C-alpha positions as CSV (number, residue, x, y, z in Angstrom):
1,M,169.8,170.3,114.7
2,T,170.7,173.9,114.7
3,N,174.3,173.3,115.6
4,E,175.0,171.0,112.7
5,L,178.2,171.7,110.7
6,S,178.2,172.2,107.0
7,V,181.2,172.1,104.6
8,P,179.7,174.4,101.9
9,A,178.6,176.9,104.6
10,A,181.9,176.9,106.4
11,L,183.9,177.4,103.1
12,S,181.6,179.9,101.6
13,G,183.4,183.2,101.0
14,K,186.7,181.7,102.1
15,R,190.1,181.7,100.3
16,I,191.9,178.4,100.8
17,L,195.6,177.8,100.3
18,L,196.4,174.3,99.2
19,T,199.9,172.8,98.9
20,G,200.9,169.7,97.0
21,A,198.4,170.2,94.2
22,T,200.5,168.4,91.6
23,G,200.2,165.3,93.7
24,F,197.6,162.5,93.7
25,L,195.7,163.2,97.0
26,A,195.6,167.0,96.6
27,K,194.1,166.7,93.2
28,V,191.2,164.7,94.7
29,V,190.8,167.4,97.4
30,L,190.9,170.2,94.9
31,E,188.3,168.6,92.6
32,K,185.9,167.8,95.5
33,L,186.4,171.3,96.9
34,I,185.5,173.0,93.6
35,R,182.6,170.6,92.8
36,S,180.9,170.5,96.2
37,A,181.6,174.0,97.6
38,P,181.1,176.3,94.6
39,E,180.6,179.4,96.8
40,V,184.2,179.3,98.0
41,K,185.8,182.7,97.3
42,G,189.0,181.4,95.9
43,V,191.6,178.7,95.9
44,I,195.3,179.5,96.1
45,L,197.7,176.8,94.9
46,L,201.3,177.1,96.1
47,I,203.3,175.3,93.4
48,R,207.1,174.9,93.0
49,G,208.5,176.7,89.9
50,G,211.8,176.0,88.1
51,E,212.6,174.3,84.9
52,A,209.1,172.9,84.7
53,G,207.7,176.5,84.5
54,N,206.0,178.9,86.8
55,A,203.1,177.9,88.9
56,R,200.4,178.8,86.4
57,E,202.2,176.9,83.6
58,R,202.5,173.9,85.8
59,F,198.9,174.1,86.8
60,Q,197.8,174.2,83.2
61,R,200.0,171.3,82.2
62,Q,199.8,169.0,85.2
63,I,196.5,169.8,87.0
64,A,194.0,171.5,84.8
65,T,194.3,168.7,82.1
66,S,194.1,165.9,84.7
67,S,191.4,163.3,84.2
68,I,190.3,164.0,87.8
69,F,188.2,166.8,86.3
70,D,186.5,164.7,83.6
71,T,183.2,164.5,85.5
72,L,183.2,168.3,86.1
73,R,184.1,169.0,82.5
74,A,181.3,166.9,81.3
75,E,178.7,168.4,83.7
76,R,179.8,172.1,83.9
77,G,182.7,172.6,81.5
78,P,182.4,176.3,80.9
79,W,181.8,177.0,84.6
80,L,184.9,175.0,85.5
81,E,187.1,177.0,83.1
82,R,185.7,180.3,84.5
83,F,186.6,179.0,88.0
84,F,190.1,178.2,86.9
85,D,190.5,181.7,85.3
86,E,188.8,183.8,87.9
87,R,189.0,182.1,91.3
88,L,192.0,179.9,91.2
89,E,195.3,181.7,91.9
90,C,198.7,180.0,91.3
91,V,201.6,181.2,93.4
92,T,205.1,180.2,92.5
93,G,206.8,179.3,95.7
94,E,208.8,176.6,97.6
95,V,207.5,175.4,101.0
96,T,211.0,174.5,102.1
97,Q,212.3,178.1,101.8
98,D,211.9,181.0,104.1
99,C,208.7,182.9,103.3
100,F,208.2,180.3,100.5
101,G,211.0,182.2,98.6
102,L,208.5,185.1,98.1
103,G,210.2,187.6,100.3
104,A,208.7,189.1,103.5
105,E,206.3,191.6,101.8
106,R,204.8,189.1,99.3
107,F,204.5,186.5,102.1
108,R,202.5,189.0,104.3
109,E,200.3,189.8,101.3
110,L,199.7,186.1,100.7
111,A,198.8,185.6,104.4
112,A,196.4,188.6,104.2
113,R,194.3,186.8,101.6
114,T,194.3,183.4,103.1
115,D,191.5,182.1,105.4
116,L,192.5,178.4,105.6
117,V,195.7,176.4,104.9
118,I,195.6,172.8,103.8
119,N,199.1,171.2,103.6
120,A,199.1,168.1,101.4
121,A,202.7,168.6,100.2
122,A,204.9,165.7,101.1
123,S,207.6,163.4,99.8
124,V,206.0,160.0,99.9
125,N,209.1,158.1,98.9
126,F,209.7,155.6,101.7
127,R,213.4,155.7,101.1
128,E,214.1,159.3,100.3
129,P,217.6,160.8,100.9
130,L,217.3,162.2,104.4
131,D,218.0,165.8,103.5
132,E,215.2,165.9,101.0
133,A,212.7,164.1,103.2
134,L,213.6,166.3,106.2
135,D,213.1,169.5,104.2
136,I,209.7,168.8,102.7
137,N,208.1,166.6,105.5
138,T,209.4,168.3,108.5
139,L,211.2,171.7,108.2
140,S,208.6,173.1,105.8
141,L,206.1,173.2,108.7
142,R,208.0,176.2,110.0
143,Q,207.0,178.2,107.0
144,L,203.5,176.8,106.8
145,T,202.7,177.5,110.5
146,A,204.2,181.0,110.1
147,L,201.8,181.6,107.2
148,A,198.8,180.3,109.2
149,R,199.7,182.4,112.2
150,A,200.1,185.5,110.1
151,A,196.8,184.8,108.4
152,G,195.0,184.0,111.6
153,A,193.9,180.8,109.7
154,P,193.4,177.2,110.7
155,L,196.0,174.7,109.4
156,V,194.9,171.3,108.3
157,Q,198.1,169.1,108.1
158,V,197.8,165.9,106.1
159,S,200.0,163.3,107.7
160,T,199.9,159.4,107.8
161,C,198.7,156.8,110.3
162,Y,202.1,155.3,110.0
163,V,203.7,158.1,112.1
164,N,202.9,155.6,114.9
165,G,206.0,153.7,113.9
166,Y,206.6,150.4,115.7
167,R,203.7,150.8,118.1
168,R,201.5,147.7,118.4
169,G,197.9,147.1,119.3
170,D,195.1,149.6,119.0
171,I,196.4,153.0,117.8
172,L,194.3,155.9,119.0
173,E,194.0,159.4,117.5
174,D,196.7,160.9,119.7
175,S,200.2,162.2,119.5
176,A,202.0,159.4,121.3
177,A,205.5,158.5,119.9
178,P,206.9,155.0,119.5
179,A,209.7,153.9,121.7
180,G,213.0,153.6,119.8
181,R,216.5,152.6,120.8
182,A,217.4,156.4,120.7
183,A,215.2,158.5,122.9
184,I,213.9,161.8,121.6
185,G,214.4,164.5,124.2
186,R,211.8,167.0,125.4
187,D,212.1,170.8,125.8
188,R,211.2,172.8,129.0
189,E,207.5,172.7,128.2
190,G,207.5,168.9,127.9
191,Q,207.2,168.9,124.1
192,H,209.4,166.7,121.9
193,D,212.5,168.7,121.1
194,I,212.3,168.5,117.4
195,G,214.6,171.5,116.9
196,A,217.5,169.6,118.7
197,L,216.7,166.4,116.8
198,A,216.6,168.2,113.4
199,G,219.8,169.9,114.3
200,R,221.6,166.6,114.9
201,L,220.2,165.1,111.7
202,C,221.3,168.1,109.7
203,R,224.9,167.9,111.2
204,R,225.0,164.2,110.2
205,I,223.7,165.1,106.7
206,E,226.5,167.7,106.3
207,A,229.1,165.1,107.5
208,V,227.9,162.7,104.8
209,K,228.0,165.4,102.1
210,A,231.6,166.3,103.2
211,R,232.7,162.7,102.6
212,H,231.1,162.1,99.2
213,A,231.3,164.1,96.0
214,D,229.8,161.6,93.6
215,P,226.0,162.4,93.3
216,Q,224.9,158.8,93.1
217,V,227.1,157.7,96.0
218,L,225.9,160.7,98.0
219,D,222.2,160.0,97.2
220,R,222.7,156.4,98.3
221,E,224.5,157.3,101.6
222,L,221.9,159.9,102.5
223,T,219.2,157.3,101.9
224,A,221.0,154.8,104.1
225,L,221.4,157.5,106.8
226,G,217.7,158.2,106.8
227,I,216.8,154.5,107.2
228,R,219.3,154.1,110.1
229,E,218.0,157.2,111.9
230,A,214.4,156.2,111.4
231,K,215.0,152.7,112.8
232,R,217.0,154.0,115.8
233,H,214.2,156.3,116.8
234,G,211.3,153.8,116.4
235,W,210.2,154.1,112.7
236,N,210.5,151.8,109.8
237,D,211.4,154.3,107.1
238,T,212.5,157.9,106.4
239,Y,209.0,158.9,105.2
240,T,207.1,158.1,108.4
241,F,209.9,159.4,110.7
242,T,210.0,162.8,109.0
243,K,206.2,163.0,108.8
244,W,206.0,162.5,112.6
245,M,208.6,165.2,113.1
246,G,206.5,167.4,110.9
247,E,203.4,166.8,113.1
248,Q,205.4,167.9,116.2
249,L,206.5,171.1,114.5
250,A,203.0,171.8,113.4
251,M,201.7,171.4,117.0
252,Q,204.4,173.6,118.4
253,G,204.1,176.2,115.7
254,M,200.3,176.3,116.0
255,R,200.2,176.4,119.9
256,G,197.1,178.3,120.8
257,R,195.9,178.3,117.2
258,P,193.5,175.9,115.3
259,L,195.3,172.9,114.0
260,T,193.9,169.6,112.7
261,I,196.1,166.7,111.7
262,V,194.5,164.2,109.3
263,R,196.2,160.8,109.1
264,P,195.2,158.5,106.3
265,S,196.4,154.9,106.2
266,I,197.4,153.4,102.8
267,I,195.7,155.6,100.2
268,E,194.5,153.8,97.0
269,S,192.1,154.6,94.2
270,T,188.8,156.4,94.7
271,L,185.7,154.4,95.8
272,R,183.1,156.7,94.2
273,D,184.0,160.3,93.5
274,P,184.7,161.8,91.1
275,A,184.8,158.4,89.3
276,P,185.3,154.9,90.8
277,G,188.9,153.8,90.6
278,W,190.5,157.1,89.8
279,L,194.2,156.8,90.5
280,E,197.4,158.6,89.6
281,G,200.7,156.7,89.7
282,V,201.5,153.4,91.3
283,K,200.8,153.2,95.1
284,V,201.9,150.8,97.8
285,A,199.9,147.7,96.9
286,D,200.1,148.4,93.2
287,A,203.9,147.9,93.1
288,V,203.4,144.3,94.2
289,I,200.5,143.8,91.8
290,L,202.6,145.1,88.9
291,A,205.5,142.8,89.8
292,Y,203.1,139.8,90.0
293,A,201.5,140.8,86.7
294,R,204.9,140.9,85.0
295,G,206.0,137.5,86.4
296,R,208.8,139.3,88.3
297,T,207.9,138.0,91.8
298,S,206.1,134.9,93.2
299,F,206.5,135.4,96.9
300,F,206.6,138.2,99.5
301,P,207.1,138.5,103.2
302,A,203.8,139.2,104.9
303,R,201.4,138.2,107.8
304,P,198.3,136.7,106.1
305,A,196.3,137.1,109.3
306,G,197.4,140.8,109.8
307,I,195.0,143.7,109.0
308,I,196.3,145.7,106.0
309,D,194.7,149.2,106.3
310,V,193.7,150.5,102.9
311,I,191.5,153.6,102.4
312,P,190.1,155.0,99.1
313,A,191.4,158.5,98.2
314,D,188.0,160.1,98.1
315,L,187.2,159.2,101.7
316,V,190.5,160.9,102.7
317,A,189.6,164.0,100.7
318,N,186.2,164.1,102.4
319,A,187.9,163.7,105.9
320,I,190.1,166.7,105.1
321,L,187.2,168.9,104.1
322,L,185.1,167.9,107.2
323,A,188.1,168.7,109.3
324,A,188.6,172.1,107.5
325,A,184.9,173.0,108.1
326,E,185.2,172.1,111.8
327,A,188.4,174.1,112.2
328,L,186.8,177.2,110.7
329,A,183.8,176.9,112.9
330,G,185.8,176.5,116.1
331,P,186.5,176.3,118.9
332,V,190.3,176.8,118.7
333,R,192.1,173.5,119.6
334,H,194.4,170.8,118.2
335,R,192.7,167.7,116.8
336,I,193.9,164.5,115.3
337,Y,191.8,162.3,113.0
338,Q,192.7,158.9,111.5
339,C,191.1,158.1,108.2
340,C,191.4,154.3,108.0
341,S,189.5,151.1,107.6
342,G,191.1,148.6,110.0
343,A,189.0,149.4,113.1
344,S,185.5,149.1,111.5
345,N,185.9,147.3,108.2
346,P,189.1,145.3,108.3
347,I,190.6,143.3,105.5
348,L,193.4,140.8,106.1
349,V,196.6,140.7,104.1
350,G,195.8,137.1,103.0
351,D,192.3,138.0,101.9
352,L,193.5,141.0,99.9
353,I,196.1,138.9,98.0
354,R,193.6,136.1,97.4
355,L,191.0,138.5,96.0
356,L,193.4,140.2,93.7
357,Q,195.0,137.0,92.5
358,D,191.6,135.4,91.8
359,E,190.5,138.4,89.8
360,A,193.7,138.4,87.8
361,R,193.3,134.8,86.9
362,R,189.6,135.2,85.9
363,N,189.7,138.5,84.0
364,W,193.4,139.2,83.1
365,R,192.4,140.0,79.5
366,Q,190.3,143.0,80.8
367,Y,193.5,144.6,82.1
368,D,195.5,145.0,78.9
369,K,198.0,147.6,80.3
370,L,198.6,145.5,83.5
371,F,198.9,141.9,82.2
372,H,200.8,141.1,79.0
373,K,199.9,137.4,79.3
374,E,197.9,135.1,81.4
375,P,199.3,134.8,85.0
376,K,199.8,131.1,85.6
377,H,202.2,131.3,88.6
378,D,201.1,131.5,92.2
379,F,201.9,134.4,94.5
380,R,202.5,133.3,98.0
381,V,203.1,135.1,101.3
382,V,205.6,133.7,103.7
383,G,207.1,134.7,107.1
384,N,210.4,136.5,107.5
385,L,212.5,133.4,108.2
386,R,211.1,131.4,105.3
387,F,211.5,134.5,103.1
388,R,215.2,134.8,104.0
389,L,215.8,131.1,103.4
390,A,214.0,131.2,100.1
391,M,215.9,134.3,99.0
392,A,219.2,132.8,99.9
393,G,218.4,129.6,98.0
394,V,217.2,131.5,94.9
395,A,220.2,133.8,95.0
396,L,222.6,130.9,95.2
397,G,221.1,129.2,92.2
398,A,220.7,132.3,90.2
399,L,224.3,133.4,90.9
400,A,225.7,130.0,89.9
401,W,223.7,130.0,86.7
402,S,224.8,133.5,86.0
403,G,228.5,132.6,86.5
404,L,228.2,129.7,84.1
405,R,226.7,132.0,81.5
406,R,229.5,134.4,81.8
407,L,232.1,131.6,81.5
408,A,230.3,130.7,78.3
409,G,230.6,134.2,77.0
410,Q,226.9,135.0,77.5
411,P,225.4,137.9,79.4
412,G,225.4,137.3,83.1
413,A,222.0,138.8,83.8
414,T,219.1,136.2,83.7
415,P,215.4,136.4,84.3
416,A,216.0,134.7,87.6
417,M,218.4,137.4,88.7
418,E,215.9,140.1,87.7
419,K,213.2,138.3,89.6
420,L,215.4,138.1,92.6
421,R,216.3,141.8,92.4
422,T,212.6,142.8,92.1
423,T,211.5,140.6,95.0
424,R,214.3,142.0,97.2
425,L,213.4,145.6,96.4
426,L,209.7,145.1,97.1
427,A,210.5,143.5,100.4
428,I,212.9,146.2,101.4
429,T,210.4,148.9,100.6
430,F,207.0,147.6,101.4
431,S,207.1,144.5,103.7
432,F,206.6,146.5,106.9
433,Y,203.1,147.5,105.7
434,A,202.2,143.9,104.9
435,Q,203.2,142.6,108.4
436,P,200.9,144.7,110.6
437,R,200.6,144.2,114.4
438,Y,198.4,147.3,115.0
439,R,194.9,148.5,114.4
440,F,194.3,152.2,113.7
441,D,191.3,153.7,115.5
442,N,189.0,156.2,113.8
443,R,186.3,156.9,116.4
444,G,187.2,160.6,116.5
445,L,186.7,161.0,112.7
446,M,183.4,159.1,112.9
447,A,182.2,161.4,115.7
448,L,183.1,164.4,113.6
449,A,181.1,163.1,110.7
450,A,178.1,162.7,112.9
451,R,178.1,166.4,113.7
452,F,177.3,167.2,110.0
453,G,173.8,167.2,108.5
454,Q,172.4,164.3,106.5
455,E,173.2,166.0,103.1
456,D,176.8,166.6,104.1
457,R,177.2,163.1,105.4
458,A,176.0,161.9,102.0
459,T,178.3,164.3,100.0
460,Y,181.4,163.8,102.2
461,P,181.3,160.1,103.3
462,V,184.2,158.9,105.5
463,D,182.8,155.6,106.9
464,P,184.9,152.7,105.6
465,R,182.0,150.3,106.3
466,A,180.7,151.5,102.9
467,I,183.5,149.5,101.2
468,D,182.7,146.1,99.8
469,W,186.2,144.8,99.6
470,E,185.6,142.3,96.9
471,D,183.9,144.8,94.6
472,Y,186.4,147.6,95.4
473,L,189.6,145.5,94.9
474,C,188.5,143.3,92.1
475,R,186.4,145.7,90.0
476,V,186.9,149.3,91.0
477,H,190.6,149.3,91.9
478,M,192.0,146.9,89.3
479,A,190.1,148.7,86.6
480,G,191.3,152.1,87.8
481,L,194.9,150.9,88.0
482,N,194.6,149.7,84.4
483,R,192.7,152.8,83.1
484,Y,194.2,155.7,84.9
485,A,197.6,154.8,86.5
486,L,199.2,152.9,83.6
487,K,199.8,154.3,80.2
488,R,201.0,152.0,77.6
489,K,204.6,153.2,77.6
490,E,204.5,153.4,81.4
491,A,203.3,149.8,81.5
492,R,206.4,148.8,79.5
493,A,208.6,150.9,81.8
494,A,207.2,149.0,84.8
495,D,209.1,146.0,83.6
496,S,212.2,147.8,84.7
497,L,211.0,148.3,88.3
498,A,214.1,147.0,89.9
499,H,216.4,149.0,87.6
500,A,214.5,152.2,88.2
501,N,215.1,152.1,92.0
502,D,218.7,150.8,92.0
503,T,220.1,154.4,92.3
504,A,217.9,155.1,95.3
505,V,218.6,152.0,97.3
506,D,221.7,149.9,97.5
507,T,220.0,146.7,98.5
508,R,223.3,145.1,99.4
509,S,223.6,147.4,102.4
510,Y,220.6,145.9,104.2
511,P,219.4,142.6,105.5
512,V,216.3,141.1,103.9
513,P,213.7,142.1,104.5
514,V,214.7,145.6,105.7
515,A,211.2,146.6,106.5
516,D,211.2,145.0,109.9
517,S,208.2,143.6,111.6
518,P,208.8,144.9,115.1
């Protein structure tokens, strides 16, 4: 077909600005971009400076040395180093500041040498203080759309399927908003009035800051404010609420300009490229796996018959590059693609847990950084009511035993109390994602992939039907989690999962589980 799209052809001679490059997904995008589109004219990384150093120093320390480039180093090491030196530009800037903090002239100069903007910068902490989440996930889009408009460049905005909030059923690739208790107004043109909403949120943030001087108390109160506002408006957590607001600002700021929003579901380790199982950090499902491996939890609120939507990171990176090629080729319009597995290759929550637990029992010795000893306890999923009753019973027993220990002059904290704390924290943070009542649709993305030639479809696969769930979860992902995500000292630090998050979330402020199943 003469009208077939091609990623290498579309990106050839182009300069691509990428944000979020110190993060997990953007590293996968950057590696695939360099490896599969070598004729790209240049890549510009916008990286925050500060105490960690300027952009180039942070690139050298946090990105260039990453194991994501091991395959490229082995195959074309000298070429890769030349690419880094000659065609990769690092700009020290902050996406949340006017003109990225560069000043108007340097901002215009940056726009003049930019042909495409891919925004993968985000705060993915589900329970971030509202001011921080609002800045990075929402308000930064004012600067990014300003750059894209000045450059005459398409914007590819990386979002999340979970901007759909508490909606149920089949979720299409559209911009519909969930219905919350508090309605979000619309402006004169019928668009969601994000300016007014953001203004109200900023006033509430300032009111909280005026009441609290202690940094830890302030952090906790701003986190609680974010959760309350998200739930009032129809979302489970601050992350998804502010990412939806960011989508709206992107659509308004790019009116009449090319914009593509790519929404991944739960991103986990790579399926194939650049190496099976590549992962950086602990993701959504991994926090529960770690807690189980350490014996710190034995039950969790979930719907075993619900579809949990997991997608490997390399499929997401491929979707971003397909979307970028299409945006450059035209025509000018707004597009939304969901990169997900639930519609065409679903896996149930119960099956995912069974596969991971069976693999752990069979081969736990192979995962030396994950398991310190053989896992002999069961991990069960229960409904919300049973979870609340079980938590109340465990808490009562643990508190009574702790009180007796204190009366005897012994430390009050016990393994049971630590287990209770970890289970509560996991439920607060992640249980919404394990109780799905929706199915994300990806027909638009699959239709986009069909417009590319056979070679591109093989190089940039996005079809989740290629995933063999047993092989991926039990061999690829578990091995990757053990090899890439956990260092030995990090594995020991994972034992303190509950303590590490106590400053971010005061669990006493919320019912259990907080992550409601709407």
